[in-house]
N, C-alpha and C positions, 0 to 999 in steps of 0.2 A: 281387590277392588272393595271399596267401602260403599255402604248404602247411599250415602250422600253424593257419591259420584254419578248416580243415575245409571247403574249397571244395565246392560242390554244384551240381548241375543237375537239372532235371526237365522233363518234357513230358507233356501229356495229350492224349487223343483220345476223341471220342465214337464208340461202336460200336453199331450197330443190331443188338444181340443181348442176350439176358438175362444178368444177372450170373453165373448158373450156367455158361453156355456159355463166357463169358470166363474165369471162374475155372479151369475145366478146362484152358484153354490156358496161363494164366500160372503155374499150379502144375506144369506139365509141364517139368521141368528139362532135358529133351532138346530142346525146341522152340527155345530161343534160339540153339543152334548152327546151326539152319537159317536164322536171320534176322540173325545178327551176323557182321561181318567178323573179329571178334577171338576170340570163344569158338568153339572147334572141336568140343568135345564135353563132355558132363557125365555123371556116374554117381553114383547113391546109394552111400553107404558103409554097410556093415552090412546088416541085414535091414530096410531101409526101402524102401517103394515109393511113398510119398506124403509131402508136407510135414507135419511135426509139430515142435513146439518141441523143440530139442535134437538133431534129426536133422542129418546132415552129408552133403554131396555134394562130389565133386571136380569141378573145372573145368579143362579143358586149353585153353590160350590161345596165340594167336600174334599178334605185332605186328611189322611190318617194321623197326622201330627197335631192338627189344630181343629179338627171337627168340621162342622158345617157353618156356612155364612152366606149372606146375600150381599151383592154389590149392585150398583146402578152404573150403567155405562152411558156416556154422553157422546153422541156422534159428532165428531169434530170436522171431518172432511169426507166428502163423497165426490169422486171424479169418475163418472160412468166408465166402467171397464178398465179403470186404471188404478184407483186408490180408494180404500175404505179404511178410515182411521177413527178410533174412539178412545176416550179416557174413562177409566174405571175409578169410581169413588166408593168410599166406605159409607154407604147410605144409612147404616144403623148405628154408627159410632162405636163399632166393636174395637177398633184399634186406637182411636183418638177421640177427644172431646170436641175437636174442631169441627165446624160445619163442613159438610162435603163440598168440595170445590173442584170442578173439572180442570181448573188452571193449575191445581196442585193435587194430581191424582195418585192413587195407589200404583197404577200402572197405565201405560199408554200402549195400545195394540194397533197393528195395521196389517192389511193385505195390500200388496202392490202387484199389479199385473202389467205385463209387457208382451205384446205380440212378438213371437219369435218363430221364424220358419212357418210351418203349418200349424203351430200350436201357440202355447202361452207359457211364459216364464212367470211363476207365482212365487212371491216372497212374503213370508209372514215374519213380523218382528214384534218385540216387546221391550219396553224400557220400564224398569220398576222404580217407584218413587215419584216424586219426593215425599208424598204423604206416608204416614205410618201404615204398615201392613202387618200381616202375620210374620213376616221376616223379622220385624222389629221386636216381636215378642221373644223370639229366640236370641236376638242380639242383646236385649235387656238382661236376659238370664246369664249370658256368656259373652260379655263385651270383648273379651280378649280373643274370641274366635270369630269376630265379625266377618273377616275376609273369607274364612272357610264356610260360614253360614251363607253368605251371599253367593259364593261359587256353587254351593250345593243347590240353592234355589234356582240359579241360572241354569244349572244342569237339568233340573226337573223341567223347567219351562222349555228348554231347548228340545228335550225328549218329547214333550207334549206337542210342540210345534211340528217336529218331524212326523209324529203320528198323524196329526191333523192334515198336514200336506199330503202324506201318502194316501189318506182316506179320500181327500178331495180329488187327487189324481185318479184313484181307482174309480170313483163315481163318474167323473167327467169323461174318462176314456171309455167306460162301460156304456155311458149314454151315447157317445159318439159312434160306437160300434153297433148299437141297437138299430134294427131296421125302422 
């Protein structure tokens, strides 16, 4: 798969907790920094304390191959206890001289929740591109290995998603079993 194809990955997990409890965790933008090896911290921008369409939050990231960088995420969709989706842009022009545009993000992320039995099915997904990102830096250096580079990055992202989902599952189920 090539970068221009909009490569994506996703994973889901069943959580023995009500959708409301899971929703509270997935919409806490600070939580992923506890679960992700890449995201170091996040903060709402402006007078926002909860997800709402149009709200923005900054993410501070670190990767051993490209160092540290900041992104800004634009909340695209919020459907209470069902969907939280956001577009990530290169706010500081690290990868491109083009103005950040949530219609052409570095990546688009989402959490989708569905009531299932006595719990919740939680799915996290990401689509990378179409805007330039750290992946493009590697592709620029080795264009003949683009498909391998994209596959490697998708593998990293998939592993991060799995770790995040397992962390959310553990937290939600621990809260449920607490008196």
